[in-house]
N, C-alpha and C positions, 0 to 999 in steps of 0.2 A: 528595435523597435524606434526610435521618431521620438524627441521632444513633446510632440504633443501627446502623443500616446504613454510613455514613461509612467509609471506605476513614483506616485506621489506619498509625502505622508498622512497627505490625509485623505488617501485611499486603504490604507493599514485601519484595520480593525483590531487595534491592541487593545478593547477587554475581553474578544471572541477571541485572541492568542494565545490571550496568557500570559507566563515567561519568553515565549519568539519574541517578544514585542515588547520585554520589559526588561531581562538579563539579553545581551549581547552576547556577550559567554557560557549558555544557557543550554545552548546544542550540541556547541566544544565539548564543553566537560559530562554529558552525557554519554559522548560519543565515544572521548577518546576513555572516561570509564565502559565501556563497555566492550571499543576493543582490549583495553585491557582485562578484565573479563578472559574473552574467550581465550585469550591470547596464555591465559594464566591456563584455563581449563584447558585446550590444545595442550602445555604444557605436562598438564600433570596429568592426563588422556594418555601421550603417549607414553610416559614415565611408568605408567604401569601396565603398559603391556598392550592396549587397546590395539598398538599400531601394526595390524599384521602385513604379513607376504601376502603377496595378490595372489590370487586363488581362486577367481570369481569360477560359480558352478550357477548351471539354470535350469531349472524342471518347470511342472507344471505348475510347482508352486507359489515358482519367481513370478513366472510369466500372469499371475490371480490378485499379485503383487501391484499390479498396475493400476488399474478400477478403483483398486484400493487407495493408493499413493493419491487417481486426481481427487477424489475423493474428498483426503485429506486436506487435500490443497484448495480446494471449496472449499469443506470448514474453517480452516486458514484465513479465505480471504468473508469471513463472515464474523468470524471471531473479531480480529482485528478493525474491521468498519462498526459492531459493535460494539466492543469498548471505547470507537471513538468518543459514540456518541454515551456512553453512558451506561447501557445497558445490561448490565452486571449489576451486581449487590454483593453486599458492601458494595462502596465505595471502591477503596481499594483493592479488590480483583479485578479490577477491569483493563491497570492496569498492566498489571500479571498477564492477565489475559491476553492485554495488547501487547506486552510483551514476546511470549510465550511465542506468539501468528508471526510478531516481529523479523523474529530467529528462523524460522520456517522460511518466509523472503527473506533473509540474510538481509534488506537495508536498514532494518530495527521498526521502532513505531511509530517515534514522535517526527517523521520530516513524513510520512503518511498521512497523521491521527491532522500535524495544519496544517497543508495540502487540503486536506479533506473537511479539513473546517470551513476553510475559501470558498473550497471551492456551493456549497449551501450559501453561504453570502452575493457569492454569486455567479446562479449557474449559470454557466453558455455567454456570460460576460468575455470575449475574446481579450480582449487585454490583462484581466482581475482573474480567468478563475483557472485553474493551475494543469485541468484536461478539456478546456472543453472541446467540443469534436469543430467546431467551426465547417468551413466546406471540405474537409480532409475526407478521401476514402479509408473507409475501413483500412488496409493495409498498410499504407500511410498512419491511423492514425496509429494504430500499434504499433509501428516500427519505429514509435517517436513519443507516444502518451510519458515515459519514466524522466529520457530527455529532457523532455517542454517541465517538465513536473517540475524537477530539479533547477531550471530554467526560473521559474516560478520566484521558486521561494527564493533563488540568490536575489532577485528584483526585490520582491518584497524586508527580502533582509538589509539589503541596503538604502531600503522606504524608507525604514527607520531608521539607521546607523548613520548610515551617508556615507559616502566611495572612498572616510580618511584613510591616508596605509592602512591603519589600527584595525578600523575592521576589514580591510580586505584579506591583514593576519590572519583569520580570527578565524574568516570566511578559509582560505585556503588551508585551512589547517581544522578546517570541519570535512572539508574536504579530504585531505587522506586518513584520516581518522573515519568518513565514511567509507571510504574502501577499502581499505585493510581489514575497518567490519567486516564486509560482506563475505570478505577473504576467508575470513578467522573462522566466522561461522561455518561455509561450508563447509571447510576442512574442518568444526566439530564434529558438522552430522556425519561427513566420512569415517569416525572413529566410531561413532557412537553405533550405527549403525551396520556398518565391514561392507564389503564392495558391494557382494549381493541385493543386499538390502538395501543402498545409498543407489545400487540402479536400476535397480525395479520399479521401488515405491520413491526415494526423494526427489528423483528428477523427477518422471513423472506427476509428482504434488506440485513440484515447482514449475512444469512448462503448464499444468491448464490452472495453474494461482497464474499467471503469465497469461493468462487466456484469455479467464472468466472476468478477473476487470477492465482492462478493455472491451472487450465484449459487453460488456456490460454499462462500461459510460458512452456507448457509442452511440449502442440500439436503441436503450429508450432515456436519450433526448435525441431526436430528429427531428430538421426543420419542416417548417409547415407548410406545404406542399406549396403555396403560393408566394410563401413570405420567410426568404432563405435566409434573411438575420436572425426571422423570432424563431427560437424551437421547445419542441411540448416534451414533458417530460412525459412520459406513458409509464402505464403495470404492462410487463408481458408477457400468455401464460396463455401464446394460442398452440406450440405444436409442442410435440413432443421432449423436444431437448429442452423449454421452457415451462413444462407440469414439472420434469422429472429433475431441474434443479431448482426450482421451487417449492416442489416436494423434500430432498436434503441437503439444500441448505438456506432454509427459513425465509423462506415468500424472497428471494434476494432481488427476482426480478421483479418485485411489486414495487418499484422505484418510482413512480406518483405520489403512491401512498408514502412509505417514505421521507420524501424528502416534505409533507407534510406533517407525520407523525415523526422525529426523526428518535425518538423517544423508545420505540416499540422495536421485543428483537425476534418478531416477523409482522412483517407489514399485512399480510399475507392477509391478517386475520383481521384490518376495517374492511369496511365498505364505503366508497366514495355516496354519494348526494347530492 
């Protein structure tokens, strides 16, 4: 990013980002706690004999777990999304639901929440929206979305706190805890579910979750036909896939409605006038 486009402190909506923009240790503290928690949980499960010799069985029942896993991945997507907007009640339930969904998605809750808040503040801004589609193809967008999102959060962090040595070390520790936290969560699911359920249930849930997010973000934010630099936010319900996804996942593709009324658990329930 050149200096003209560099995110500066005036671009940071500190009131909306809460502790991320008020405490430089917030992310690393939460990520470190999560890492230690799952390392501890994995250790306890191993000591109690949950790590079994590899013995993969395949049957019709296990194949039926694949669509069930995909459904779980979609539910995880809508739960972390709605927890971010405080759609669950009471208030503490939002953090719990977000953390559970974040465990399925392996990255946790806080990074997702912060990036999504920024998306709502700066939708489709090529410099400030963490996952703006811009002029990318869907394949380009889907393959780079997570990396660009992480890069944008890094820019925002240094935009708030500066790029001094202290804050670079803090952010490196955050990245370290986030990376190993991902693997500790993955191993947790392997221990809990066992070989067959992990392969036929969890892996499909993770793959579908990593499909639905870029698909949603890309196809509900499309450039106007004659103005490629301006984007329109869409509600999508025009084919079988969208109808099934909206029925199963609480109107997830009614994205224009969601941007208008972000507190609704199911944005399909409102009609635009």
